[in-house]
C-alpha positions in Angstrom: -4.3 3.0 -32.5 -7.2 4.0 -30.1 -9.2 6.6 -29.8 -10.3 7.5 -26.0 -13.0 10.8 -25.9 -13.4 13.3 -22.6 -10.5 11.0 -21.2 -8.1 12.7 -19.0 -4.5 11.7 -19.4 -3.5 10.2 -16.0 -6.9 7.5 -16.6 -5.2 6.9 -19.9 -1.9 6.5 -18.2 -3.1 4.6 -15.3 -5.0 1.7 -17.5 -0.9 1.6 -18.7 1.1 1.4 -15.2 -1.6 -1.3 -14.2 -0.5 -3.2 -17.3 2.4 -3.0 -16.1 2.0 -3.3 -12.6 -0.6 -6.5 -12.3 -0.2 -8.1 -15.3 3.8 -8.1 -15.7 3.3 -6.5 -19.2 6.0 -3.9 -20.6 4.0 -1.3 -22.8 6.0 1.0 -24.6 3.7 3.7 -25.5 3.7 7.1 -28.0 0.6 9.4 -27.0 -0.6 12.8 -29.4 -3.6 14.7 -29.3 -5.1 14.7 -32.6 -8.0 17.2 -34.1 -10.1 15.6 -35.9 -13.2 17.9 -37.7 -15.4 16.9 -35.0 -13.6 17.2 -31.4 -10.1 17.0 -30.3 -8.8 13.0 -29.1 -6.5 11.4 -28.1 -4.3 9.1 -29.8 -2.3 5.5 -28.0 0.2 3.8 -30.5 1.5 0.1 -29.2 4.8 0.6 -30.2 6.6 -2.2 -28.2 4.8 -4.9 -26.0 6.5 -7.3 -24.1 5.5 -10.1 -21.3 8.0 -10.9 -18.1 7.8 -14.2 -16.6 7.6 -12.5 -13.0 6.4 -14.9 -9.9 5.3 -13.6 -7.2 5.1 -15.0 -3.7 2.3 -14.7 -1.9 4.1 -14.5 1.7 7.3 -14.3 3.5 8.0 -18.1 5.1 11.2 -17.4 7.1 13.7 -14.1 7.1 17.8 -15.2 8.0 19.6 -12.6 9.1 23.8 -12.8 9.3 26.3 -11.0 10.6 23.8 -8.9 12.0 25.6 -5.8 14.0 29.0 -6.8 13.0 28.9 -10.3 12.8 27.8 -10.6 16.5 24.1 -11.8 16.0 22.5 -14.2 14.0 18.6 -13.9 13.0 16.3 -16.4 12.5 12.5 -15.9 12.1 9.6 -17.9 11.0 6.8 -16.1 10.3 3.4 -16.5 10.6 1.0 -16.3 7.0 -0.8 -13.1 8.2 0.1 -11.7 11.7 4.0 -11.2 13.2 4.7 -8.9 15.2 8.0 -7.8 16.5 8.5 -6.9 20.1 11.7 -5.5 22.4 13.0 -3.3 24.7 14.8 0.2 23.1 17.8 -0.8 20.9 17.4 -4.5 20.6 17.3 -4.0 17.4 13.7 -4.5 15.4 14.0 -1.7 13.1 17.1 -2.5 12.4 16.1 -6.4 11.3 13.3 -4.4 8.9 15.2 -2.5 7.5 17.8 -4.8 6.5 14.8 -7.3 5.4 12.8 -3.9 3.2 16.8 -3.0 1.6 17.3 -6.6 0.7 14.6 -6.2 -2.3 14.6 -4.2 -5.0 12.0 -1.5 -5.8 10.2 -3.7 -7.9 10.4 -6.5 -5.1 13.1 -8.9 -6.8 14.9 -10.3 -4.1 17.5 -13.0 -5.2 19.5 -10.9 -7.7 19.5 -8.0 -5.3 19.9 -9.8 -2.0 21.8 -7.2 0.7 24.1 -9.6 1.6 23.1 -12.2 4.8 19.6 -11.4 3.9 17.5 -14.7 3.0 13.8 -15.2 2.5 12.1 -18.1 2.3 8.4 -17.4 0.6 5.7 -19.2 -0.6 5.5 -20.9 -3.2 9.2 -21.4 -3.1 10.3 -20.5 -7.0 8.9 -17.0 -6.6 11.0 -14.2 -7.2 9.4 -11.2 -6.5 7.0 -10.1 -4.5 5.1 -7.1 -3.8 5.5 -5.4 -0.9 4.9 -1.6 1.2 6.4 -0.4 3.9 5.4 2.3 6.4 7.2 4.4 9.5 5.1 6.4 11.5 7.3 9.5 12.6 6.0 12.4 11.2 8.9 14.2 10.8 9.1 17.9 8.7 9.7 17.2 4.9 12.9 17.0 3.1 14.3 18.5 0.0 11.2 20.7 -0.1 11.6 23.2 -2.5 11.9 20.9 -5.5 8.8 19.4 -4.1 7.2 22.6 -3.9 6.4 22.5 -7.4 3.6 20.8 -7.5 1.6 23.6 -5.8 0.3 21.6 -2.9 1.1 22.2 0.6 2.9 19.1 1.7 4.8 20.0 5.4 5.7 17.0 6.8 6.7 13.2 5.7 3.2 11.7 6.1 1.8 14.9 3.6 4.3 13.7 1.0 3.2 9.5 1.5 -0.4 10.6 1.0 -0.2 12.7 -1.8 1.9 9.4 -3.3 -1.0 7.6 -2.3 -3.7 9.8 -3.5 -2.6 9.1 -7.0 -2.7 5.2 -6.7 -6.2 5.7 -5.4 -7.3 7.4 -8.6 -5.2 4.2 -10.4 -7.3 2.2 -8.5 -11.0 3.8 -9.0 -10.2 3.1 -12.9 -9.1 -0.1 -12.6 -12.6 -1.3 -10.6 -14.3 1.0 -12.6 -12.9 -0.9 -15.3 -13.6 -4.3 -13.6 -17.3 -3.3 -12.8 -17.9 -2.4 -16.4 -16.0 -5.6 -18.0 -18.6 -7.6 -15.5 -21.8 -5.2 -16.1 -21.5 -6.1 -19.5 -20.9 -9.7 -19.3 -23.8 -10.4 -19.5 -24.1 -13.3 -16.9 -26.9 -13.6 -14.8 -25.3 -12.6 -11.5 -23.4 -9.4 -13.0 -24.7 -7.1 -11.2 -24.0 -8.7 -7.5 -20.1 -9.6 -8.8 -20.2 -5.9 -10.3 -20.9 -4.7 -5.9 -18.6 -7.1 -5.4 -15.8 -5.2 -6.6 -17.1 -1.8 -5.3 -17.0 -3.4 -1.6 -13.7 -2.5 -0.4 -13.4 1.1 -1.2 -17.4 1.2 0.1 -16.0 -0.5 2.8 -12.7 1.5 3.3 -15.2 5.1 3.4 -17.2 3.7 5.7 -14.0 2.5 7.8 -12.9 6.6 7.6 -16.1 8.0 8.7 -16.9 6.1 11.9 -13.0 6.8 12.9 -13.5 10.2 12.4 -17.1 10.4 13.9 -16.1 12.0 17.5 -14.0 15.0 15.2 -17.5 15.5 13.2 -15.4 14.6 9.5 -16.9 12.8 6.9 -15.3 11.5 3.2 -16.9 12.8 0.5 -18.0 10.0 -2.1 -18.4 11.9 -4.6 -14.9 13.1 -5.1 -12.6 11.3 -7.3 -9.3 12.2 -4.8 -9.9 12.0 -1.2 -11.5 14.8 0.8 -13.2 15.7 4.0 -16.4 17.4 5.0 -16.0 18.9 8.6 -18.6 21.4 9.9 -19.2 22.9 6.1 -15.9 22.4 4.9 -14.1 21.0 2.9 -10.6 19.8 4.2 -7.7 17.8 1.8 -6.1 15.5 4.0 -3.3 17.7 4.3 -4.6 19.8 6.9 -5.7 16.2 9.4 -4.3 15.5 12.3 -1.4 13.3 12.8 -2.8 10.6 14.1 -5.3 11.2 11.5 -3.1 11.4 8.6 -1.2 8.0 10.3 -4.5 6.0 9.8 -5.8 7.7 6.6 -2.3 5.9 5.3 -2.0 3.0 6.2 -5.7 1.9 5.5 -5.2 3.8 1.9 -1.3 1.6 1.4 -4.1 -1.9 2.2 -6.9 -0.4 -0.6 -4.7 0.1 -3.5 -3.0 -3.5 -3.2 -6.6 -4.5 -4.7 -6.5 -7.4 -3.2 -3.9 -8.5 -4.2 -1.0 -10.9 -2.2 1.5 -8.5 -0.3 3.9 -8.2 2.3 3.2 -4.7 4.7 5.8 -3.8 6.7 5.4 -1.3 9.5 7.5 0.0 11.7 6.3 1.0 15.2 2.6 2.3 13.7 1.1 3.0 17.0 2.7 6.4 17.4 0.1 9.3 16.9 -2.5 6.9 17.2 -5.7 6.9 19.5 -5.4 3.6 22.0 -8.4 2.3 20.4 -7.3 2.7 17.3 -4.4 0.7 17.7 -6.5 -2.1 19.5 -8.7 -2.3 15.8 -5.8 -1.3 13.7 -4.9 -5.1 12.5 -8.5 -6.1 11.9 -9.3 -3.3 9.8 -6.0 -4.1 8.1 -7.1 -7.0 7.5 -10.4 -6.2 6.7 -9.2 -4.3 3.5 -7.1 -7.3 2.1 -7.3 -10.2 3.4 -4.9 -11.2 1.3 -1.9 -9.0 3.1 0.6 -10.6 5.1 1.7 -8.1 7.8 4.8 -7.5 9.3 5.4 -4.6 12.4 7.7 -4.0 15.2 5.8 -1.7 18.6 5.5 -1.0 21.9 2.3 -0.7 22.5 0.2 -3.5 24.5 -3.3 -2.1 22.3 -2.4 -3.6 19.4 -1.6 -6.7 20.2 -5.1 -7.0 22.4 -7.6 -7.7 20.0 -6.4 -11.3 20.3 -2.9 -11.1 18.9 -1.1 -12.0 21.8 0.3 -15.1 20.3 1.0 -13.3 17.3 4.6 -11.7 19.1 8.1 -12.8 18.6 10.7 -11.0 21.4 13.7 -10.4 19.5 16.0 -12.4 21.8 13.9 -15.4 20.8 14.9 -15.1 17.4 18.5 -14.6 18.1 21.9 -16.5 18.5 24.9 -14.9 20.2 
């Protein structure tokens, strides 16, 4: 049993979640609200602990898909460690290929036992059976099932709003995680502890600097004293849901990358350039890799701007990886 004073419940739950997500540890807990003669506190009783033997892949080496479009096509795509761009005319199957791969993964990232029929992934290391991944789709459609989501008491209107709402929760978890690591580092007594602690907080600071830079022309700046993401603009406080579609889109992408906390993982993106200013399209890949150099990007695009900053050699045409 452990005692936490003045610690919000979401932080306690976040610690348990991260223990599972980052370390492969399953924890069954019992939360209770207790009173002593001095002050109230939260009690956490750990009921069971079990460790999993999950081995995560660093990246995907090759994608193979049998019988695409009712047996008419076979796909074999050898991937780059970092950046992979799938191009082609409308209707050639870019999104179909991406969606097939994503559907072959279970929600937790397991792929051999849950693999969609006809989809095979070769990963590194080759004995890994799990992979961390995120999928970003750019179309800012009206929100489905809005009646049930309205109970959250947040003004969510579109799919991007819902993604931002979920990412806000992950952002809180991320901050708790790096905060704990900073405290642990400072308490280590090492001579370079302060420098190491600063390095731990650097990705978050860089994320905030990038947003301020991208939004400078519209006068928006991220409020750094807030736990949740909010912006100041001409003396007004804005939530992410009040941003334009393009601003929401770039925020979703960069925040998704940040909260993965430098883990090796795969970021799938289906036409991420939609709604983005052309200058943001040019910088997109570089910004993602700056926030997490361990990410592997697999994206589809129609935009020449996305590859302008030196990524033309990472472009693969669908016809080049398709056998009849």
